N, C-alpha and C positions, 0 to 999 in steps of 0.2 A: 557920099566914104560907104563902100560895104565894109565889114567887122565880122571878120572870123567867124565862125562856130562858138563856143562856148567853152565844150568838151566833148570828146573825137576817145572810140575802143578800135584799133588799129587789127587785125587777126592779119598775118603774114608770118614770111621766116629775118632766119638773120643766118649770115651764107658769111665764111671763112672759106681763102682761098689763100693758099701758100708757093707764092716761086720761084722763089732760092731757101736753101739749097737746092731742093728738095717739091717738086707738086705733093700737098696736102690740101685736102680738100673736105669738108664739113657745111650740110643748111639743116640747118632745123625748126620749128613751127614754138612762136610766138605770140604773142598778144601784148600793146602796147598802154598805156592812157597818155592821151593829150587830153592837158587843164590849163585855162583860164587862172595865171597866177591869181589877179586880181577879187576873180569875182566865185576861187575855190568852196570854200565854207559855203556861200548861197549852192553852187550846186554839186557836193556831196551831199550836205542837208536834204534833201529830197530823196537819195540813193539808200538802203536799209545793209545792198550786200556792201556797199564801196565806202569804208570813214577817215574824215579827214583827220591828224592828230589821237585815233582812238579806236579803241580792238571794234574789229568786225573783218567778217570774213576774207575779208581785202582792201587794203587801206595805203593812203598816202602819207606816210612819214615828216614835216620837217628836217627831224635828226634828219636819217636817211641824204640826206642834198646837201648842198654847199653849206657852210659853215657849222652841219651836222654838230649844232649844239639845241636844235627847236626850236631856233626861230624865228621870225616870215622867211621867208626866199625869197622875195620878192624883193629889198633895201639888199639883198645878197646879191642879186642877178645887178640890181641900180648899180655897187661899187664898182663889178667888174667891169661893168664896161663904161664907168668914168676911171676907172685908173687902168684902162687902155686907151682912151682916151677921143671916146666911140658915143656918138651924143647922145641925153633918155632915152629913156622905150616908154612909146603912150602905152604900151601892153605888152603882156610877155603869156605867153601859151611854153606850158614843162610838157614834156615827153618822156615820160619812163616807165618799168616797170612797177608795179604794183606791190605792196606786199601780200602773201597765199599766206593765211593760216600762221603769222608775224614774220615771216623768212621774204627776203628777197634780199637778190646781190643785183645792181646796174650797173655794167664793167660803163657803161655810157650813159648820159641823161642830156639832154638837146633843152636846151632853151632860145622859143626864137619870138628875134625884139622886130616890133616894129612901130614905124612915124607915125603922122597925126593921120595920115591916108591911109590906113594901111596894109603899108605897102609890110614887107623883110626889108632892112636895117640892121641890124646884130644875130649871128649868134654867139653864143654863148658852149663850148663842147663842156660838159663834168666828165671826170673818167678818173677812172677806178684801179688799179690793181684787187691780187686777192691777197696781196697785205698789210690791207689795211689804208694805203696811201688812197690819197687824191690831187688833180690838179686841173683846174680852170686856164679854158682856154678864151676869151673875148677875139672874136673874126668879127671887122664890116661883112656883108652879106656881100657884097660886089654887086654887078650888072647881072642879070639873069640870061643866061645866053641858054636857049632853048627846054625853057622853062624851070632850070641849075640854079643855083645857084653856088660857085665854087674860092675856098677862099685856104693858106695854103698854111702849114705852123708848121716850125724842129720840133721836133719830140722832145720832150720836156722834165720826164721823167720815167720811169723805170716800168714796158706793161707786162709781156713776155721775157719770159726767160729763153724764149729761141730767137730772138731781135734784140739787137744790140741796140745805143742810141744813138748811135749815128744816122739818121730817116727822119724826115722830111714826109706828114706827112699833110693827102691835096683831098680834100672836102669838098663834095659837093653834090648838095640838096632841095628839094625843092619844097617850097612852103605850103606844107601838110592839107591837102581837100577832101575832098573822099581818096585822096591815094595817098599814099608817104614812101618817100623814097629819098634813105641816107648811102653815098656812096665814098667809102673811105682807101684810097694806097695813100698804102707808107713804100719810102724809096728809100735806098744812102749811096754810094757813090758804086758800090755795087748793083746794079740796078735795083727796082720797084720789087718786092719784097713779098707785100701779100696785099689784098681785094678785101679787106669788109662788105658788105649792106647787110640795111638793111628797110623790109618793101611790106606794105600795109594795103587793104582796103579799108576805108573807113565805115561808121555807122552811131549814130549816135549811140551815149555811157545814159542804157537805164539798167534796169535791175536787172531785164528780161539778159539782155547783152550781154551784162558778164556773168550772169549766172552760165548762158552760155558757154562762154569762153572759161570759163570755168571744168567745167567738165568737159570741156574740148583740148582745156589745156592741161591738164591734170601736175598735181604737183613742182607747175614752170619753174618757180623759185630754184626751185631746189635740182630741177633737172641744170641748167644753165649750170648751175658753181659746178656742180656735176662731170658736166663734158666738157668745161673747158679744162679740168684738172684731166680726164680720162684720152682728150686729147692732144692733152702733152706729154702726158706716158706714148702714144705711137709714135711723137715727134721724137721721143730723147728713144728707141727701139726703131728708125729708120735711119740713125747717129746723128742730126740733128744734133751742132754744137749746143753749150746749154754756155749759158752766160748767167752766171752768177749775182741774185737779188741786190742793191747797191745807194741804202738811205743816201749818201755820199758824191754818188754819177751822179742825181739825182735833183743832187743842193747844187751840184758844181755848175750841170745847163742852167739852170734858172739861173745862177750868178753869171753869165759868159753873158 
């Protein structure tokens, strides 16, 4: 049995392409971290620039994810899998942005769940919006076709003020290795509305790699949050319909 890397830094891009009712596309550079949750303390204890639940130039904080109460994340992932009727995972790797200078916004955190033969068997997609809401979709990986695993999930949480709730997500992901590839297609009765991708090329997670990333992507966490609002303004100015934020609509969708 070959086990995947304990930790990887991916340099790459996020791309969003709005298709309906008008086209709008943006792409920006990001870096992401992939870390084995069962070995996170051992991995990060060797690093000076990246801390786990401690202050550092960059950090991974358990309170930013899962139950967001500061507790360990692996039991939360296990509970998501169990609640969805999925088998337990032998190991779990988390893909996310780190805190930089004390701040982070992760629109999407992905937990890759592997079986005893180190095959990708499930995924947990942790989605956040800018209103502080969070939802988790735990899905079976399915069979890989052309190296990509595909899943489908009905939308259950308000995310963008320019896309309504009557939508379905279609995910396509690889099992991260030297390359990272994730694509989300969002569609409704009117057709495909949005395509979003996260891509990257990996390197070992070291202090040297972290410093290069910090210098190459200055203030990345702040920039991600700012760009979301900047492109929302551009969509508004293009006359795209605005859907008001509604917690009740999210609750209704979850209960359906």
